[in-house]
C-alpha positions as CSV (number, residue, x, y, z in Angstrom):
1,M,24.4,1.8,80.6
2,P,25.7,4.6,78.5
3,R,24.6,4.7,74.9
4,K,27.1,4.2,72.1
5,P,27.4,7.4,70.0
6,A,25.5,7.1,66.7
7,A,27.5,6.8,63.6
8,P,27.6,10.0,61.7
9,A,25.1,10.4,58.8
10,P,26.6,10.2,55.4
11,D,27.4,13.5,53.8
12,D,25.4,13.6,50.5
13,S,27.2,16.7,49.5
14,A,30.6,14.9,48.9
15,P,31.0,12.9,45.7
16,S,32.1,9.3,46.0
17,A,34.9,7.9,43.9
18,Q,32.4,5.8,42.1
19,A,29.4,8.2,41.5
20,P,28.9,11.8,40.7
21,A,27.7,14.1,43.4
22,R,24.0,14.9,43.5
23,G,23.1,17.8,41.2
24,R,26.4,17.7,39.4
25,K,26.8,16.5,35.8
26,R,28.7,13.2,35.4
27,M,32.2,13.7,33.8
28,Q,32.0,12.5,30.2
29,M,34.7,11.3,27.8
30,A,34.1,14.4,25.7
31,D,35.0,16.6,28.7
32,I,38.3,14.7,29.2
33,A,39.0,15.1,25.5
34,R,38.4,18.8,25.5
35,L,40.6,19.4,28.5
36,A,43.4,17.2,27.1
37,G,43.2,18.8,23.6
38,V,42.6,15.4,21.9
39,S,39.6,13.5,20.3
40,A,37.3,11.4,22.4
41,S,38.5,8.3,20.5
42,T,42.0,9.0,21.6
43,V,40.8,9.3,25.2
44,S,39.0,6.0,24.9
45,R,42.1,4.3,23.5
46,A,44.4,5.8,26.1
47,L,42.2,4.7,29.0
48,S,42.0,1.2,27.6
49,G,45.8,1.0,27.3
50,S,45.8,0.9,23.5
51,P,49.4,0.6,22.1
52,L,48.2,2.9,19.2
53,I,48.5,5.8,21.6
54,P,52.1,6.9,22.7
55,Q,52.8,6.0,26.3
56,A,53.3,9.7,27.3
57,T,49.9,10.6,26.0
58,R,48.3,7.7,27.7
59,E,49.8,8.6,31.0
60,R,48.8,12.3,30.6
61,I,45.2,11.4,29.8
62,T,44.9,8.8,32.6
63,E,46.2,11.2,35.2
64,L,43.7,13.9,34.0
65,A,40.9,11.4,34.1
66,N,41.8,10.2,37.6
67,S,42.2,13.7,39.0
68,L,38.6,14.5,37.7
69,G,37.1,11.3,39.1
70,Y,36.3,9.9,35.7
71,R,35.4,6.2,35.5
72,V,35.2,4.2,32.3
73,N,31.9,2.9,31.3
74,V,33.0,-0.8,31.0
75,G,30.0,-1.9,28.9
76,A,30.5,0.8,26.3
77,A,34.3,0.2,26.3
78,N,33.8,-3.5,25.5
79,L,31.5,-2.5,22.7
80,R,34.2,-0.2,21.3
81,K,36.9,-2.7,21.6
82,R,35.3,-4.8,18.9
83,G,36.1,-2.2,16.3
84,V,39.4,-1.0,17.6
85,Q,41.4,-3.1,15.1
86,T,39.3,-2.0,12.1
87,I,39.8,1.1,10.0
88,G,37.0,2.4,7.8
89,V,37.8,3.4,4.2
90,V,35.0,5.5,2.7
91,I,34.9,6.3,-1.0
92,L,32.8,9.4,-1.6
93,G,30.8,9.6,-4.8
94,D,27.6,9.0,-6.7
95,S,28.5,8.1,-10.4
96,M,32.0,9.5,-9.8
97,Q,35.0,7.6,-8.6
98,M,33.7,4.0,-9.1
99,I,35.2,1.5,-6.8
100,S,36.3,-0.5,-9.9
101,D,38.5,2.5,-11.1
102,P,42.0,1.1,-11.5
103,F,43.6,4.0,-9.7
104,L,41.4,3.7,-6.7
105,L,42.0,0.0,-6.6
106,S,45.7,0.7,-6.5
107,I,45.3,3.1,-3.6
108,L,43.0,0.6,-1.7
109,G,45.5,-2.2,-2.2
110,S,48.3,-0.1,-0.8
111,V,46.1,0.9,2.3
112,A,45.1,-2.6,2.9
113,D,48.7,-3.9,2.8
114,T,49.9,-1.1,5.2
115,L,47.1,-1.8,7.7
116,D,47.8,-5.6,7.5
117,E,51.3,-4.9,8.4
118,R,50.1,-3.2,11.6
119,G,47.7,-6.1,12.4
120,M,44.6,-4.2,11.4
121,S,41.7,-4.9,9.0
122,L,39.8,-2.7,6.6
123,L,36.0,-1.9,6.3
124,L,35.3,-0.6,2.9
125,T,32.1,1.4,2.1
126,R,31.0,3.8,-0.7
127,L,29.0,6.8,0.4
128,K,26.7,9.2,-1.5
129,A,26.6,12.9,-0.5
130,D,23.1,12.6,1.0
131,R,24.3,10.1,3.5
132,Q,27.1,12.0,5.0
133,H,26.0,11.2,8.5
134,V,27.3,7.7,8.0
135,L,30.9,9.0,8.4
136,S,30.3,10.0,12.0
137,D,28.1,6.9,12.7
138,L,31.0,4.5,11.8
139,V,33.2,6.0,14.4
140,E,30.6,6.7,17.1
141,S,29.1,3.2,16.9
142,G,32.6,1.7,17.4
143,Q,32.6,-0.2,14.2
144,V,35.9,1.4,13.2
145,G,38.7,3.2,15.0
146,G,39.2,5.9,12.4
147,L,38.4,6.9,8.9
148,I,40.3,7.1,5.5
149,V,38.1,9.2,3.1
150,I,38.9,9.0,-0.6
151,G,37.9,12.2,-2.2
152,Q,36.3,15.5,-0.9
153,L,33.5,15.8,-3.5
154,T,30.9,18.2,-2.1
155,L,31.5,17.2,1.6
156,H,34.5,19.5,2.2
157,D,32.6,21.6,4.8
158,Y,31.2,18.5,6.5
159,L,34.7,17.0,6.7
160,N,35.9,20.2,8.4
161,E,33.1,19.9,10.9
162,L,34.0,16.4,11.8
163,T,37.6,17.5,12.3
164,R,36.5,20.3,14.6
165,N,34.5,17.6,16.6
166,G,37.7,15.5,17.0
167,F,36.9,12.6,14.6
168,P,40.1,10.7,13.7
169,M,40.3,11.0,9.9
170,V,42.5,11.5,6.9
171,V,41.5,12.4,3.4
172,W,42.9,11.5,0.0
173,G,42.4,14.5,-2.3
174,A,43.6,18.0,-3.0
175,P,45.1,20.1,-0.1
176,L,42.6,22.9,-0.1
177,P,43.6,26.2,1.6
178,D,40.9,26.0,4.3
179,A,41.0,22.3,5.0
180,L,41.2,21.5,8.7
181,Y,41.5,17.8,8.1
182,P,44.8,16.1,7.2
183,V,45.2,15.4,3.5
184,V,47.4,13.1,1.4
185,G,47.4,13.9,-2.3
186,G,49.6,14.4,-5.3
187,D,51.0,17.6,-6.5
188,N,48.2,18.1,-9.1
189,A,49.1,21.6,-10.3
190,M,52.7,20.5,-11.0
191,G,51.4,17.4,-12.7
192,G,49.2,19.4,-15.0
193,Y,52.1,21.7,-15.8
194,L,54.5,18.9,-16.5
195,A,52.0,17.1,-18.8
196,T,51.2,20.4,-20.8
197,R,54.8,21.6,-21.0
198,H,55.8,18.2,-22.4
199,L,53.2,18.5,-25.2
200,I,54.3,22.0,-26.0
201,E,57.9,20.9,-26.2
202,K,56.7,18.3,-28.7
203,G,55.5,21.1,-30.9
204,C,51.8,21.0,-30.0
205,R,49.9,24.3,-29.8
206,R,46.2,23.2,-29.9
207,I,46.1,21.2,-26.6
208,A,42.7,20.0,-25.4
209,F,42.0,19.5,-21.6
210,F,39.6,16.7,-20.5
211,G,38.5,17.1,-16.9
212,D,36.0,18.6,-14.6
213,I,37.7,21.8,-13.3
214,T,35.2,22.1,-10.4
215,H,36.6,18.9,-9.0
216,P,39.4,19.8,-6.5
217,E,42.0,17.5,-8.1
218,A,41.2,18.1,-11.7
219,G,40.9,21.8,-11.1
220,Q,44.4,22.0,-9.9
221,R,45.6,20.0,-12.8
222,Y,43.9,22.6,-15.0
223,L,45.8,25.4,-13.2
224,G,49.1,23.6,-14.2
225,Y,47.8,23.3,-17.7
226,T,47.0,27.0,-18.1
227,R,50.3,27.9,-16.4
228,A,52.2,26.1,-19.1
229,L,50.2,27.6,-21.9
230,D,50.7,31.1,-20.5
231,E,54.5,30.6,-20.2
232,A,54.6,29.5,-23.8
233,G,52.5,32.5,-24.9
234,I,49.7,30.2,-26.2
235,A,46.2,31.6,-25.9
236,M,43.6,29.2,-24.3
237,D,40.7,28.4,-26.6
238,P,37.7,27.6,-24.5
239,R,36.5,25.0,-27.2
240,L,39.5,23.0,-26.2
241,L,38.1,22.5,-22.6
242,Q,35.9,19.5,-22.1
243,S,34.3,19.0,-18.8
244,F,34.4,15.4,-17.7
245,L,33.8,13.7,-14.4
246,F,36.1,11.0,-13.0
247,G,34.6,7.6,-13.5
248,D,31.6,8.9,-15.6
249,S,29.9,5.9,-17.3
250,R,29.1,8.1,-20.3
251,I,32.7,8.4,-21.2
252,R,32.5,7.5,-24.9
253,E,29.3,9.5,-25.4
254,V,31.0,12.6,-24.1
255,I,34.2,12.0,-26.1
256,D,32.2,11.4,-29.3
257,G,30.1,14.5,-28.7
258,W,33.2,16.6,-28.4
259,L,35.0,15.1,-31.4
260,N,31.8,15.7,-33.5
261,Q,32.2,19.5,-33.0
262,A,35.4,19.1,-35.2
263,T,37.3,21.6,-33.1
264,P,41.0,21.7,-34.4
265,F,43.5,20.1,-32.0
266,D,46.9,18.4,-32.1
267,A,47.1,17.1,-28.6
268,I,45.1,16.1,-25.5
269,F,45.9,16.2,-21.9
270,A,43.4,13.9,-20.0
271,S,43.0,14.2,-16.3
272,S,42.9,10.5,-15.8
273,D,44.5,7.4,-17.6
274,V,41.0,5.8,-18.0
275,T,39.8,8.9,-19.9
276,A,43.0,8.9,-22.1
277,I,42.7,5.3,-23.0
278,S,39.0,5.7,-23.9
279,L,40.1,8.7,-26.0
280,M,42.6,6.5,-27.8
281,G,39.8,4.1,-28.8
282,S,37.5,6.9,-30.1
283,L,40.4,8.5,-32.1
284,N,41.4,5.2,-33.6
285,E,37.8,4.5,-34.8
286,R,37.9,7.9,-36.7
287,G,41.2,7.1,-38.3
288,I,43.0,9.6,-36.2
289,T,46.4,8.1,-35.2
290,V,48.1,8.5,-31.9
291,P,50.8,9.9,-31.7
292,A,51.3,10.7,-35.5
293,D,48.2,12.9,-35.8
294,V,47.4,13.7,-32.2
295,K,49.6,13.4,-29.1
296,L,48.1,12.3,-25.8
297,V,49.0,12.4,-22.1
298,G,47.0,10.8,-19.2
299,Y,47.2,11.1,-15.5
300,D,47.8,8.5,-12.7
301,D,50.0,5.9,-14.3
302,I,47.7,2.9,-13.8
303,A,49.2,-0.6,-14.6
304,L,47.3,-0.6,-17.9
305,A,49.1,2.5,-19.2
306,E,52.2,0.6,-20.2
307,H,50.2,-2.3,-21.8
308,V,47.9,-0.4,-24.2
309,H,49.0,0.3,-27.8
310,P,50.5,2.8,-28.2
311,T,51.8,2.9,-24.6
312,L,50.5,5.9,-22.7
313,T,52.6,8.8,-21.6
314,T,51.2,9.9,-18.2
315,I,51.8,11.7,-14.9
316,R,52.6,9.1,-12.2
317,Q,51.0,9.3,-8.7
318,P,52.9,7.1,-6.3
319,T,50.0,5.0,-4.9
320,G,52.4,2.9,-2.8
321,Q,53.6,6.0,-0.9
322,A,50.0,7.3,-0.8
323,G,48.7,4.2,1.0
324,R,51.3,4.2,3.6
325,A,51.1,8.0,4.1
326,L,47.3,7.7,4.6
327,V,47.7,5.2,7.3
328,D,50.6,7.1,9.0
329,L,48.6,10.3,9.2
330,L,45.5,8.5,10.5
331,F,47.6,6.9,13.4
332,E,48.9,10.4,14.2
333,A,45.3,11.6,14.4
334,L,44.4,8.6,16.6
335,A,47.4,9.5,18.8
336,G,46.2,13.1,19.2
337,Q,49.2,14.5,17.4
338,P,49.0,17.8,15.5
339,R,47.4,17.6,12.1
340,R,49.5,17.8,9.0
341,S,49.2,17.1,5.3
342,I,51.4,15.3,2.8
343,V,51.8,16.3,-0.9
344,L,53.3,13.6,-3.0
345,P,55.5,14.3,-6.0
346,A,54.1,14.1,-9.6
347,S,56.5,12.8,-12.3
348,L,56.2,12.6,-16.0
349,I,56.5,9.1,-17.6
350,V,57.1,9.5,-21.3
351,R,55.9,6.6,-23.5
352,E,54.7,6.2,-27.1
353,S,51.5,8.2,-27.1
354,S,53.5,11.5,-27.2
355,A,56.5,10.3,-29.1
């Protein structure tokens, strides 16, 4: 009886649809992301059919993955899905930018409301500079789908590195010239200019500045301050510059130390409303009346500004717009769209403290 021909031996050199060829590296999500020009998290969401990613982008990434024989790791995908509906909000700082700061609370409230409208939740954490790795851990572990970072502090270079690596992120802060990450922030230089010009128009010539000019936002407010002085032909007296960190718990100690120097002044521009309100208290204790003896302007326009006595003239930052803009830019990053930044307008709100 003739023998049946033997079945051909399997060709181990040809890759199957389910496994990589021997000796060849398995295609990774990072490879797909690099080829598609998007972040790995965008690839993950596109392949899972997430509505966060535009349909055209989902289809393009899916076609690319299929053409390269990429298969989703179902177990890892399931782990990631548990964090897809959560956005991480990280406040950078040590003693600075306390979470209880009224301006920060206003921004957080706006972010939370905007995320809620989109059916998403918020994971809030505070991060010191020596724990910067937590930023990447939050995304890579699948706890959050993206990051909203409040403040640049000393982590500017690290934030740039995360952006180069494709992390979906947006930052509230100052739009620095070499920032690779998307930024939402106020027009700090214009705000500083408007505040100082207003005091000059009120007849003030010895205008003190309270703020840490090495901080990105306060530094830009200081540039606006010096511009207004220059335009008015007023020489800057270095004794009128008092370095002061946002949220520093030693606020009254710093203010009293400066006042004890008895430097002549007729106005103060404070780089935050909290600082301005603390200045009001210290001046009042010394019998110095605002605005009769000293005129005062703050920054932020927190809710308390119109309820103190006298009511506080300040530069308003639109926190409602800020929260919505932060979420919008983060969703653009998640969708793999080109990065952009938003500068929100600063406006002078005149009240009794500069009357």
